[in-house]
N, C-alpha and C positions, 0 to 999 in steps of 0.2 A: 564598243553598243549592240553590234547584232545579238549576242550572247543573251544580253538584257532583254532586246524588244522580245526575241524569240524566246525566253522563258516568263514574259509577261512582267519582269520588273518595273519596266519601260515601257509607257505603250508608243512612243515616238518621240522623236529628237527632229531638230533642224538644223541644217548647216548650208553656207552661201559654198559657191564653187571658188576655190581665193585664187583661182586664176583669171575668173572673172572679177573678183574684188579688184586686183592687183591692175588689171588691164583699164578698168574704169577708173582707175585712181591715175595711172599716167594720164587718161584723157581729159582728166579734170585738171591734173598739174600743169598739161601743156596748155589748156585753155586759160588758164594764171597766168603763167609764165606769158603767153603774147597776150594777155591785154583783152582777151575775147571776154572772160567774165572776172569780177572781183571777188566772189564768194557771198555778195550778197542774194538774198533770198529772191526766189526770181531768176534770178540768171539762168539760162539756158546755154548749152552746149552739145555738142557732139559727141556721143561715146563710142564712136567706129563701129563695129560689129553690133554693138547691145543696142544702138540706137541714140534717142536721142536723151538729155536729162535735166532737170531741173533742180536748183540747189533750193534745198527747204530751209526751214526755221533755225537757226543757231551755225549756219553754213553748213548744213547737213546734207550729203547725197547718199540716198538709198540705193541700192543695187538693185533693189527689188525683193519681194519676198522671198525667204529659203526654202530650200526643198526639204519637204518633210518627209521623213524614213518611218516607216510602221511595218508591223508584221507583214501585210500584206507587200512591200516592195524592197523589203531591207536582202533578201536572198537575191535581188536583181545585182546588187554591187559588190565588190571586192575589196575589202576594207583591210587586208591583210599583206 
């Protein structure tokens, strides 16, 4: 994607950190297994170093907003 951002084909794109997604998923699974949450909307659980989280509608837990890459910051990352 860096080539497309730099040449203007794409103005921006967004990604979540896959390590954080897996980390949070493991904490959510642990909370479910241990009975701390049921997966119902409004359930709250500890996400370790990521903080506390609340289960949303349709049993969804969102990590948060993804990081947005654009022409101003794309050069700060090594995608190779």
